[in-house]
C-alpha positions in Angstrom: 0.0 0.0 0.0 2.8 2.4 0.9 5.9 3.4 -1.1 8.4 5.3 1.1 10.9 7.6 -0.6 14.1 8.7 1.2 14.6 12.4 0.4 18.2 12.3 1.4 18.9 10.0 -1.5 16.2 11.0 -4.0 16.0 14.7 -4.8 14.9 16.2 -8.1 16.3 19.4 -9.7 13.0 21.1 -9.0 13.3 20.9 -5.2 14.9 19.0 -2.3 11.3 18.2 -1.2 10.2 16.7 -4.5 11.8 13.3 -5.4 12.4 12.0 -8.9 10.3 9.0 -7.9 7.4 11.3 -7.1 7.7 13.2 -10.4 7.7 9.9 -12.3 4.6 8.7 -10.4 2.8 12.0 -11.1 3.6 11.7 -14.8 2.4 8.1 -14.8 -0.9 9.0 -13.0 -1.7 12.0 -15.2 -1.0 9.9 -18.3 -3.7 7.6 -17.1 -6.1 10.6 -16.8 -6.2 10.1 -13.0 -5.9 12.8 -10.3 -3.0 13.4 -7.9 -3.6 14.5 -4.3 -0.8 16.1 -2.4 -1.1 16.3 1.4 1.0 18.7 3.4 0.5 19.2 7.1 -0.2 23.0 7.6 1.4 22.8 11.0 4.7 22.4 9.3 4.9 26.2 9.3 7.4 25.6 12.1 10.4 23.6 10.9 11.5 20.4 12.5 15.1 19.6 13.3 16.5 16.2 12.3 19.8 14.4 12.2 20.5 13.2 8.7 23.0 10.5 10.0 20.9 8.6 12.6 17.5 10.1 11.6 16.8 11.3 15.1 13.9 13.7 15.4 14.6 16.2 18.2 12.0 16.1 20.9 11.2 17.9 24.1 12.5 15.9 27.1 9.5 16.8 29.2 6.6 16.3 26.7 7.5 13.5 24.2 6.7 15.7 21.2 9.0 17.2 18.6 10.7 20.6 19.0 10.2 23.4 16.5 12.9 25.6 15.1 12.4 29.3 15.5 14.4 32.3 14.3 15.2 35.8 15.7 16.9 34.5 17.7 17.4 30.9 16.6 16.3 28.4 19.1 14.3 25.2 19.6 10.9 25.5 21.4 8.3 23.0 22.7 4.8 24.2 21.9 3.4 22.3 24.8 5.4 23.4 27.9 7.0 26.4 26.0 10.5 25.5 27.2 13.2 26.8 24.8 16.6 25.3 24.1 19.7 26.3 22.2 20.0 24.7 18.8 22.6 22.0 19.3 25.8 21.7 17.3 25.7 18.0 17.3 23.1 15.2 17.6 22.3 14.1 21.1 22.0 10.5 19.9 24.9 9.8 17.6 26.9 13.0 18.3 27.4 13.8 14.7 26.9 17.3 13.3 24.8 16.7 10.2 21.7 18.5 11.4 18.9 19.8 9.2 15.9 22.0 9.6 13.1 21.1 7.2 10.3 23.5 6.1 8.3 24.2 3.0 4.7 25.4 2.5 1.8 24.8 0.2 2.3 28.0 -1.8 5.9 27.1 -2.6 4.9 23.6 -3.7 2.1 25.1 -5.9 4.5 27.5 -7.5 7.1 24.8 -8.3 4.5 22.4 -9.8 2.9 25.1 -11.9 6.3 25.8 -13.6 6.8 22.1 -14.3 3.3 20.9 -15.1 2.2 23.7 -17.4 -0.5 21.7 -19.1 -2.2 20.4 -15.9 -4.8 22.1 -13.7 -3.4 22.6 -10.2 -5.6 23.7 -7.3 -4.4 24.5 -3.8 -7.0 23.7 -1.2 -6.1 25.2 2.2 -7.4 27.8 4.7 -5.9 30.7 2.8 -8.0 29.8 -0.2 -11.2 29.3 1.9 -11.9 32.8 3.0 -15.7 32.9 2.6 -18.8 30.9 1.5 -18.5 31.8 -2.2 -14.9 30.6 -2.2 -16.0 27.3 -0.6 -18.6 26.8 -3.3 -16.0 27.6 -6.0 -13.6 25.1 -4.4 -16.0 22.2 -5.0 -16.0 23.1 -8.7 -12.2 23.6 -8.8 -11.6 20.3 -7.0 -13.7 18.4 -9.6 -11.8 19.7 -12.6 -8.2 19.8 -11.1 -5.6 17.3 -12.2 -3.3 18.0 -9.1 -4.8 18.9 -5.8 -2.6 20.4 -3.0 -4.4 20.1 0.3 -3.9 20.4 4.1 -5.6 18.8 7.0 -9.0 20.0 5.8 -8.8 17.8 2.8 -8.7 14.6 4.8 -12.4 14.5 5.8 -15.7 15.4 4.2 -14.8 15.1 0.6 -15.6 12.2 -1.7 -13.0 12.3 -4.5 -13.2 10.1 -7.6 -10.5 9.0 -9.9 -7.6 9.6 -7.4 -4.6 7.5 -8.7 -1.9 8.9 -6.4 -1.9 10.3 -2.9 1.4 11.9 -2.1 2.4 12.9 1.5 5.1 15.5 1.2 6.9 15.0 4.6 5.5 12.3 6.9 7.6 13.6 9.8 5.6 16.8 9.9 2.7 14.7 11.1 4.7 14.3 14.3 5.4 18.0 14.7 1.9 18.7 16.0 2.4 20.2 19.5 0.5 17.6 21.5 1.1 14.5 23.5 -1.1 12.5 21.2 0.7 13.6 18.0 1.4 10.0 16.9 -2.2 9.1 17.4 -3.4 12.1 15.3 -0.8 11.3 12.7 -2.1 7.7 12.5 -5.7 8.9 12.1 -4.8 11.6 9.6 -2.9 9.1 7.4 -5.7 6.6 7.6 -8.3 9.2 6.7 -6.1 10.4 3.9 -5.8 6.9 2.4 -9.6 6.8 2.6 -9.7 9.6 0.0 -8.5 7.0 -2.5 -9.1 3.3 -2.8 -12.8 3.9 -3.5 -15.2 2.4 -5.9 -12.8 -0.5 -6.7 -10.0 1.8 -7.7 -6.6 1.1 -6.4 -4.7 4.3 -5.3 -0.9 4.5 -4.9 0.3 6.0 -1.6 3.7 7.7 -1.7 5.3 8.8 1.5 8.3 11.2 1.3 10.6 11.7 4.3 14.1 12.6 5.3 14.1 10.0 8.1 12.6 6.8 6.8 14.2 4.6 9.4 13.0 6.7 12.3 11.1 4.3 14.7 8.2 6.8 15.0 7.6 6.8 11.3 8.0 3.0 11.0 5.5 2.6 13.7 3.0 4.7 11.7 3.5 3.0 8.4 4.2 -0.7 9.4 2.2 -1.4 12.5 -1.3 -2.7 12.5 -3.8 -0.9 14.8 -3.5 -3.3 17.7 0.3 -3.0 17.8 0.1 0.8 17.5 -2.5 1.0 20.2 -0.5 -1.2 22.6 2.8 0.6 22.1 1.1 4.0 22.4 -0.4 3.1 25.8 3.0 2.1 27.1 4.3 5.5 26.3 1.3 7.2 27.7 1.8 5.4 31.0 5.5 6.2 31.1 4.8 9.9 30.6 1.7 10.0 32.8 -0.6 11.1 29.9 -4.3 10.2 29.6 -5.8 7.7 30.2 -3.4 7.2 33.1 -3.7 10.8 34.4 -6.1 13.6 33.8 -4.4 16.6 32.2 -5.1 20.3 32.2 -3.1 23.4 31.0 -3.2 26.6 33.0 -2.1 29.5 31.0 -1.6 33.0 32.5 -1.1 36.2 30.5 -0.1 39.7 31.6 1.5 42.7 29.9 4.4 42.5 32.3 6.6 39.4 31.8 7.9 39.5 35.3 4.4 39.5 36.8 3.5 36.6 34.5 6.4 34.4 35.7 5.8 35.4 39.3 2.2 34.5 39.3 2.9 31.2 37.6 5.6 30.3 40.2 3.2 31.1 43.0 0.4 29.1 41.4 2.7 26.1 41.0 3.6 26.2 44.7 -0.1 26.4 45.7 -1.0 23.4 43.5 1.8 21.3 45.1 0.5 22.1 48.6 -2.8 20.3 47.9 -1.2 16.9 47.4 0.9 15.0 49.9 0.9 11.7 48.1 3.0 12.9 45.2 0.4 11.8 42.7 0.8 14.9 40.5 3.2 16.0 37.8 3.5 19.7 37.0 5.5 21.1 34.0 6.1 24.8 34.0 7.5 26.7 31.0 10.6 28.6 32.3 10.1 31.5 30.1 7.2 33.5 28.7 6.1 33.9 25.1 4.5 37.1 23.7 1.2 37.0 21.9 -1.1 40.0 21.2 1.1 42.3 23.3 0.8 40.0 26.4 3.3 37.7 28.0 2.0 34.1 28.4 3.3 31.4 30.7 1.9 27.8 31.1 1.5 25.1 33.7 0.7 21.6 32.5 -0.8 19.6 35.4 -1.2 15.8 35.3 -3.3 14.6 38.2 -5.5 11.7 39.3 -8.6 14.1 39.5 -8.0 17.5 38.0 -11.6 18.6 39.0 -10.7 18.2 42.7 -7.5 20.2 42.0 -9.3 23.0 40.2 -12.0 23.2 43.0 -9.2 24.1 45.4 -8.1 27.0 43.3 -11.6 28.0 42.1 -11.3 31.5 43.7 -8.1 32.1 41.8 -9.6 31.0 38.5 -12.7 33.2 39.0 -10.7 36.2 40.2 -7.9 36.2 37.6 -9.2 37.1 34.2 -5.8 36.5 32.7 -5.9 32.8 33.7 -7.2 30.3 31.1 -8.0 26.6 31.9 -7.7 24.1 29.0 -8.7 20.5 29.4 -7.0 17.7 27.3 
């Protein structure tokens, strides 16, 4: 069902993100008057850092999710606990220095393909193209007549495509860049839903997966394991990191225009939460810096507890009094 392409070994002249194998498959599909569907995870707007030697995907040590590369200044950041790290000079696993940040967006891919497939109709289907009701109606018409469709997450559900000969996933590792403890589970579901766009009405659809890290165990688990194996392995990891269903989980996010007051409040709130439990049944992760959004400085506490409702009841007065404090259940 799957054909995996190693982008370290197979790069075309058009782009490092488009393999020669892919271009051949697109030509083959279009020559059979079938459609090509490209899937690109929109959340890849933040680049991931990988080691090209051992294919290690850099992850947060606290949250078991991949770190994102940011610039100005350059650093790695976890989008769950908000902890920031210096970009390493060498891989923490194999200690080699061949590190690579990967990023590309739907607009760039659309531009590259339009210069190469001048006789084909190419349509980009993402949130930028879906600004109002009329554009959504127009999209249904455009999707029907397009030869090559470039889509993000919104393409995986709710659309019944016909005559799809090739589904192409640009970078499978970006499925794991989603800032959530259940990134692998979401990636598994997204890929299965995407495959469901093809293989319909007795038509066999080719699935082509492109990646820079084909031997990475996370990717192999997604592509090779059956659901029962995937489910069992995921539960083991959830238990190790005290994620649901083994703990309930809530994020407390505080915002203030003064970054020092934001950190001070978060520290005091953390101490107060710890005072409610003498059995050490909790786990609290605090971002050690703030991030600025809409001219406010934000800081987060991630709390894993046996019963977060009891916990929140203890700080009910604080929650009601502090308008800058948000409570997010997971």
